[in-house]
C-alpha positions, 0 to 999 in steps of 0.5 A, spaced: 449 421 527 444 423 522 446 425 515 442 432 516 446 433 523 453 431 519 451 436 514 450 442 519 457 440 523 460 440 516 457 447 514 459 450 521 466 447 520 467 450 513 465 457 515 458 458 517 455 458 510 449 455 514 444 459 518 448 456 525 451 461 529 457 460 534 455 458 541 456 463 546 463 465 548 466 463 542 468 470 540 471 471 546 475 465 546 477 467 539 479 474 541 483 471 547 487 467 542 489 473 538 491 477 544 495 472 547 499 471 540 499 478 539 502 479 546 507 473 545 509 476 538 510 483 541 515 480 547 519 476 542 520 482 537 521 487 543 526 483 546 532 484 541 530 492 541 530 492 549 537 489 549 541 493 544 537 500 546 538 500 553 544 502 557 542 498 563 545 492 565 540 486 564 541 480 567 542 474 562 536 470 567 531 476 566 533 476 558 531 468 558 525 469 562 522 475 558 523 471 551 520 464 555 514 469 557 513 471 550 514 464 547 509 461 552 504 466 550 504 464 543 503 457 545 498 458 550 494 462 544 495 457 539 492 452 544 486 455 545 485 453 538 486 445 540 481 440 543 484 441 550 479 443 555 484 445 559 487 450 554 484 456 558 488 454 564 494 455 560 492 461 557 491 464 564 497 462 567 501 465 561 498 471 561 497 473 568 504 469 570 508 474 565 504 480 568 506 478 575 513 477 573 514 484 569 511 487 575 515 484 580 521 485 576 519 493 575 519 491 567 525 489 563 528 496 562 522 500 565 515 500 568 512 501 561 512 493 559 509 491 566 503 496 565 502 494 558 503 486 560 498 488 566 493 491 561 493 485 556 492 480 562 486 483 565 483 483 558 485 476 556 482 474 563 476 477 562 475 474 555 478 467 557 473 466 563 467 468 558 469 463 553 471 458 557 466 453 555 467 453 548 475 452 549 476 445 546 471 446 540 475 448 535 469 448 530 466 453 534 472 458 534 472 457 526 465 459 526 466 465 530 472 467 526 468 466 519 462 471 522 468 476 523 468 480 516 475 480 513 476 487 513 475 487 520 481 482 521 485 486 517 484 492 521 485 488 527 492 486 524 494 493 522 492 496 529 496 491 532 502 493 528 501 500 530 501 498 537 507 495 536 510 501 533 507 506 538 511 502 543 517 502 540 517 509 539 515 511 546 521 507 548 526 511 543 524 517 548 522 522 542 522 529 543 514 530 542 515 538 543 520 539 538 516 535 533 510 539 534 514 546 534 517 543 527 511 540 524 509 546 520 516 547 517 517 540 515 510 539 512 511 545 508 515 541 504 509 537 501 507 543 497 514 543 493 514 535 493 507 535 490 509 541 485 515 537 483 512 531 482 506 534 478 511 538 473 515 532 472 510 527 471 507 532 465 514 532 462 514 524 463 507 523 459 509 527 453 516 524 452 513 517 453 508 518 448 513 521 443 518 515 445 512 510 444 510 512 437 517 513 435 518 505 438 513 503 434 515 507 427 518 504 421 522 511 420 529 509 422 530 516 425 524 516 430 526 509 432 533 510 433 532 517 437 527 513 441 531 507 442 537 511 444 533 515 449 530 509 453 537 506 453 541 511 456 536 514 461 534 507 463 541 505 463 544 510 468 542 512 475 537 517 476 542 521 481 547 521 476 542 524 471 541 530 476 548 531 477 549 531 470 543 536 468 545 541 474 552 541 475 555 538 468 551 542 463 553 549 465 560 547 464 559 546 456 558 553 455 564 555 459 568 550 455 565 553 449 567 560 452 559 562 450 556 566 456 549 565 453 549 558 452 552 558 460 546 562 462 541 557 458 544 551 461 544 554 468 538 551 471 535 552 478 535 546 482 528 545 482 527 545 475 533 541 474 530 536 478 523 537 474 527 535 467 532 530 470 526 526 473 521 527 467 527 525 463 528 518 467 521 516 468 519 518 461 524 513 459 521 507 463 514 510 461 515 509 454 515 502 454 508 502 458 505 507 453 508 502 447 505 496 451 498 500 451 498 502 444 500 495 442 494 492 446 489 495 442 487 490 437 489 490 429 482 490 427 481 497 430 486 500 426 483 497 420 476 499 421 479 506 422 483 505 415 476 503 412 473 510 415 479 513 411 482 516 417 489 518 417 495 516 422 494 522 427 486 521 426 487 514 427 491 514 434 487 520 437 480 517 436 481 510 436 487 507 438 489 512 444 482 512 447 482 505 448 490 504 450 489 509 456 485 504 460 491 499 460 496 505 461 493 509 467 494 503 472 502 503 471 502 510 470 499 511 477 504 507 480 510 511 476 507 517 479 507 515 486 514 512 486 516 519 483 513 523 489 518 519 493 524 520 488 523 527 489 527 526 495 534 526 491 533 533 488 535 535 495 542 533 494 542 538 488 542 543 494 535 546 494 534 553 496 530 553 503 524 557 500 523 551 495 526 545 499 521 539 498 520 535 504 526 531 505 530 537 504 526 541 510 527 534 514 534 534 513 535 541 515 531 541 521 534 535 524 541 536 523 540 543 526 538 541 532 541 534 532 534 531 532 535 526 526 530 521 528 524 525 530 525 529 523 526 523 519 520 519 522 516 525 521 518 525 513 517 518 513 510 519 515 508 524 511 511 521 505 507 515 507 500 519 508 501 522 501 502 515 498 496 513 501 492 519 498 494 518 491 493 510 491 486 512 493 485 516 488 488 511 483 484 506 485 478 510 484 480 512 477 482 505 475 475 503 477 472 509 473 476 507 467 474 499 467 467 501 466 464 498 460 469 492 460 467 488 466 460 484 466 456 486 472 450 483 476 446 485 481 448 482 488 442 479 492 438 483 497 442 489 494 441 495 490 449 496 488 451 491 482 457 487 484 463 485 479 464 479 476 470 476 473 472 469 470 475 463 473 482 466 472 481 473 475 480 477 469 474 481 467 468 478 464 465 480 457 459 484 457 454 480 454 449 483 449 442 484 452 437 478 450 432 479 445 425 480 448 420 474 446 413 477 444 408 476 449 400 475 448 398 482 447 404 483 442 402 476 438 395 479 438 397 486 435 401 482 430 395 478 428 390 484 428 395 487 423 396 482 419 
């Protein structure tokens, strides 16, 4: 083999950096391997679920055969990556054999398993026959895998996970009609969940800023108060703090026999939750704000002092704008966690007209004894809400990082790409290079002289 041929083989093996394309059928064989291993994983994952959730008496031999079929599918999918030219026959035998056994046995617990296995067997058979000629050539599969975008692979993994979850839910025999009837009632709690989180994060940001300035102050009173605040609210559970604010504070007024104090300290469950969550997260965010302020170089403060700025002007115009870039990412994470912790407010006994998501799901599920359906709906809504705000946070972080990263136009693209250093940190923005005078500039200079 010549040096040129060795170079071409190496490029194909490491991921297709050259212009070589995978041989016909390589993508089909690759998808067949993925599908077989996914089927094997599904069988092995669902085996204990089917055993412990069904009321039917399953023979031990069927349980062993079901598990062996899953293991055989995973091994057959892995063999397609090997150099064995007969691996495609093993793959066909494992897939078709699993489907045939489940059909003959009418499924381990129901016909659903047989239908799913039959569909997978048909798809695997088609893919294996299309890619039979490249089986035994792992370099071709590697080259085909390298040509599939990483996001597509991740999407396929997510799709497989959702398929497994969907099959699990179908086996759980959920009442879809009840879920449709109560969807609007439970989803209305999203309004109060977001409102509760927004009010609490506003209070938390104010307390965190004041607390961070107190932690950085040399005033013993400010330092001591901020230290006590962060120590207490970080050292006690959030649920205890909510109960103290909602149930215990009104007792102070009654013990003092002052009706006015009792009325002031008697809060609704909603506002008790806002104050409790805001105080708790404000204590944690105090350290975030303090670290963000300290991340600004001392030279910035010295430059502000040289411009005769006082302390409030220096913080407002110089330090805090630069610290915001460091503070925003962890603050966004705290807000996302806060939205989920609003479920703790339901233990205070919220009125149904102001009930958040978890409270409404609990009421609906307990009333009709459909707890699984109600909590699955609540979990899905919390998940969707978190995904939406995570997307907004990512966009905000990219916007705040402008001016702190080095950009370079990508090849054959009008969009710039972000460059980072070897350690993964954003690079430094270089100053523009000085333009050297051209012939015309030199001529004009000479004429002027």
